[in-house]
C-alpha positions, 0 to 999 in steps of 0.5 A: 316633214315626212314621217309616213311609213308606206308598205307596198304589197307585192306579187310573188315575183316581187313586183307590185301588181299592175292592176292593184296596189295596197299601202298604208301610212302612219301620219303625224300632221294633217298636211302629211295626212293629206299628202298620203292620199295622192288620188284626191285633191283635198286640203286639210285643216285641224279643228280640234286641239292636241297632237295629230295622229292618223293612218291612211290605208288605200287600195288602187283597183282598176277604175276605183280607189278604196280608202280607210282613214283614221284620225284622232282629231276633228279635221275639215277636208275640202276639195274633190275626190275626182270630177269623173268619180262617184264616191261612197263613204261611211263611218267605220266606228258605231259612235263615229259622226261627220258632217258632209256639206251640212248633212250629218253622217252617222253610224246608220247612214251612207254618203253617196254622190259625185266626187267634186266639191267635197266638204267633210268634217269629222266632229270627233276622232273617227275612222271613215271608209270610202270607195271612189269609182269611175262614173262610166263604170258605175253607170255600166254596172248599174245598167247591166245588173239592175237594168236601169239608169242611176237615180238622178239624185246621185249626181249630188252628194247626199247622206241617206239612212240605210239602217243599222243592219245594212250599215253594219254589213257594209262596214264588215265588207269594207274592213274584210277587203282591207284585211285581205289586202294586208296579206302579202301573198293573198291570191286575189292580188294576182290579175286584173280580172280578180281585182275587178271582182273585188271592186265590183263586189264592193261597188254592188254592196254600196249600190244594193244599200241605196234606196230607189228614191230619197228626199233631197228637198233639204239640199237647197237650204244646205247649199245656201248655208254652205254659200254663207260659210264659203263667202265668209271664209273667202273674206277671212282669207282675203285679209288674213293680216287684218282679220275682219270682225264678225260684224264685218263678216256679217255685212259682207255675207248679208247675214245676221250674227245669229244666222252666221253662227247657225250656218257655221255650226251647221256646216263646220260644227263650230262658231265663226269666231273659233273657225276664223282663229283655227283657219289662221293658225292652220295657215301659219303652220302650213307656211312654217312647214313650207319654209317659203322664205327661209329667212322668215321667223315665227314672228314674221309668219305670225304677223302675216296672219294677223297675230301681233301678240306673240305670247298669246299666239304661241299659247293658242298654237300649242293648244291646237297643235301640241307644239310651239311654232318654233318647234314646227319651224325647226323640223321644217 
C-alpha cells in the first residue's frame, strides 16, 4: 500500500539539483511512513490507537540529511540513522515530548549523539525535526570553528537541556530552512557550495547550543533498563504463536514484576502486557500487508501471532489501527 505524495523541487532547468533534493510525503500507515525515510534504517510500531496520519519532509544536503516528521499517533522508532553519522533532534511543538533510550526529550531539550542504535518513542502526537551529518564532517567543522575536538560524550546518545530560548531559536531555524526549501525556485537550491552553507549553518546552530560538558552518569542505569526491555522483546518475538506470560518474561530477564513494569514504562511509556499485545498486532499488520502467503487469510495470520479468539482479535486490531484486519488484507 503506497499512498505517499512526493514533490521534488527542481532547478530552473527542470532537473533535480545534484547536491540537494527536497521532498515531502503524506502517509497513512507507519510502514509507509518508515519507507518514506530512505536514508534511515528504522522499524516503526504504532503504539496508540486510531487511524495513523503522518507527514515526512526531507532535505538531502552534501554529507547531511534533514527531516521534519509529523505523526498523529504514538509510535516507536527503532534502528539506526547511520553508523557514520551524528544526529541532532528536537521536538518542534512546545507541548511535544518523546522518550529516547529512556531519556525524556521535551520542549527545552535536544537529542545529540551517534546515529546507531536509536530507540525513540513519541508519547503523543508530535512533530520532530532532525539533522544527521557525516561524522568526519562534524569533526572537521568543530575543529575548524571551535579549535577543539568534539566532546567525548557525543559518542553516545544524550538528551541535554538547552533552555526555552535556545530551543525556540533552533526550532525557528529548522522550520525556516524547510520553508525556504519548499519554494520551487529558491536561489539557495542552486549549487553545491550554497547547499553546503545551508548545511553548515544548521549544524553550527546545533553545535552552538550544546554545553561544553554534561552529566552522563544516568546513562549506565538507562542502558540497564533498555537491556531488560530488549531481552523481553526478543523473548516475545521468539514465540509469537505462544505469547509468554509476564511471569515467564520476568524469569527470562531476571527481573521482578515491579522492575519489569518500571523498565517498560521508563523506556516505552507503557506496561509490558500492553506492549506485548501491541507488538503482536503490529506483526499481524505487517504480515497482512506483505502478503507473504497469498493463500493465508486473516485467521491464519492471527494464529501465527498467537491470537486464537478471532472476535477479540478483530476488536483489538480495529481499536489500534481503526480498521478491520480484513480491510488491511483487501488493500494489500
